[in-house]
N, C-alpha and C positions, 0 to 999 in steps of 0.2 A: 684189331679190336672188332668184336662182333656187334653188329647193329641189330637190335631186336625189332621185329615188325610189330607195329601197333595193331591190336586186335580190331576187327571191323566195327564191333559195337562201340568201343571207345572212340573210334574215328567218327562214328555217326553222331555221338553226343558232342564231340568237339566242333562239328559243323554247326550244331545248334548254338553252342557257346560263342562261336565266332559271329553268328548272326546277332546275338544279344549284345555283344560287346562293341560291335562296329557295323551297324546296319548300312551305313553309307558305303563302306568298303566292300561289304558283302554284295550289295546291289551292283557295285561297279564291276565286280567279278562276273556276276550273271550277265550284265550288259556286254562284257567282253567274251562271253561264252566259255568261261573257265570252269571245268568240271561241273557243268550244269546238271547232268543226269545223276551224278554222284550226290550232289547237293539235294536233289529231289528225293532220292532214296533215303538219304540220311535224315532229312527233315520229316518225311512220312513215318519212318520207323520211330524216331524219338518222340514225335508228337502223339503217335498212337499209344505209346507207353504212358505218357502223362495223362492223356484223355482217359485211358483205362483205369489208372489209379484213382482219378477223381470220380469216375463212374462207380467204382467199387465202394468208395466212401459214401456216396449218396444212396447207393443201393443197400448199404448196411443198415439203413433205417428200418428195413424190413427183414426178410429171411436171408439165409446164405445163398439160396437160389437167386433171389433178386440181386444180391451183391454180384454174383457171377454174370447175371444177365446184363446189368447196367454197365459192368466193366467192358462188356463186348459192345453194347449198344451206343455208348457215348462216342467212341471212335468212329463207329459206323455213321452216326448222325452227322458228324462234321465232314467225313470223307464223302458221303453221298450228297450232301449239300454242295460241296465243291464240284463234284462230278456233274450235277444237274446244271449248275450255273456257269461252269467254265467255258463251254462252247460259245455262249453269248458274249462273255468277256473277250475271248480270243478273236472271234470272227468280226465282231463290230470294231474292235481296235484295228485289225488289219484293214477293214473296209475304209476306215478314216485315216489311214496313212502310217500305221505302225509297221516298222521293219523288223521287229523282234520275232523270233521263231516261236513255235508252239511250246517247245520245252522251256524257253525263257519265260514265257507267260506262266507256265505251270510252276516254275521255280518260285516266281513271285507269290503265287497263290499259296503254295505249300509253306513259304516263309511266313505268311500271314497266319495260317493254321498253326504253325509251330509256336508263334507268338501267343496265340490264344491258349494253346495247351499249357505253356509254361506259366501263364497268368492264372489259369485255373488251378494248376498245381500249387501255386503260391498261396491260394486261398484255402488249400486243404486243411491246414491247422485250424483256421477259423471255423470251417464247416464241421470238423470233428469236435471242436469245443462246444458249439451249439447243439450238435447231435447228442452229446453226453449230458450237458447241463440243462438244455431246454428242448426235450424231445417231443415237441408239439408238431403234428403233421402239417397243419396249415402254415404255421410259422416257418417250418423247414422248407416247404415248397416255395414260399415267397422269398426267403433268404436266397435260395439257389436260383430262382428266376432273376433276382437282382444281380447275383454273381455272374451268371451266364450272360445276362444283358450287358453288364459293365465290361467284362472281358471281351465280349463280341464287338462292342463299340470300339474299344481300344485296338483290337485286332484289325478291324476293317479300316480304321484310321491309319494304321501302319501300312495296310495294303494300298490305301490311297496315296500315301507318301511314296511308297516304293514304286508304284506305277508311274508317278510323276517323275521320279528319278530316272526311270528307264526311258521315258518319252522324250527327253531333251535331245537325243540324237536322231529322232524321227522327223517326219514331215512337219514342219512348223505350221503350215496352213491348216492341218487337221488337229493341231494340239488342243484347241478350245473344244472342238467337237468330242475328242476323246475324253477330255476332262469332264464335260457334261454327261457323257455316256457312263463314265466310271461312277459319278455321283448317283445316277439312276440305278446302276448295277448294284451298288451297295445296299440299296433298299430291297432290290430283288433278292439278294443273298439273305437278308434278314427275314423276309417273308417266307422264302423257301425253307430256311432253317427252322422257323417257328412251326410251320405246317408239318414238316418232316418229323420234328420232335414230338408233335402231337400224334402223328401216325405210329411212331415207334414206342409210345408210352405203354406201360409204366416204367419210370426210371427210379421211383422211390418205393412204391408198394404201399397201398392203403392199409392202415391198421385193421386187424381183424378179418381181412380178406385173404383168400388163398392165393398162392403165387400164380400169376398170369404172365406168359411171355409177351402177349400183345392183348390190347383191349379192343372192343368194338369201336368203330368210328362213329362217334356221336359228339355233338357240340363242337367247340373249337378251343384253341389255346387261350384266347383272350377271355372267353367266358369262364374258363377254368380258373384263371388268375383272379377274376372278379369274385368268383365263388370262394376262393381261398381267403381273400381279403375279408369278405363278409363273415366267414366262419371264425376268423381270427378276432374280428371286432364284435362277434356275438350277434350278428344280424340274422 
């Protein structure tokens, strides 16, 4: 009997599905060092696809050029945020007694990114519905800020749980320090992501304005959200 080899792409998505179905078992495999590098590659590939799909949807509020731009920039946003924040997560964990390798820490972080990507993808029908039925720029921005915020909170909560699962076999004396550090790091991840998102804007494209790959750095993310709320309420 001939055994057919599974295609690499199918294998990548099966890794993501195994994470979604059994996070405890998935983290146990990472703790044991089972196919860690392959898991990282698979999760980065699959999460980039889901981020790109959602990016294309929000970019379609404007021109086709914005659609393509956002499909590229949303995966870059999350990957760059992870790259900027990862050294802090790894080196401080090691400093306070973690015995896990760099690749094991990276696998946990990519698992969190993959969780965020699939949550964003699950909101795609909702975003499309409001894009078609209520194409108001301010409302669309606030809707997506809420979706990005909710999925980000759930994703970093998963990261927190996953890091806790990994830390049980490490130095017990440093466990509380690593726990406190992780809580602070989650806020760092959120602030870096917000600022980086502001730097990479636009993701939606303002009505009546020509396509721009990037905008000048002015104001900040939080001021923009307040302005969108004011416009929606007619202030």
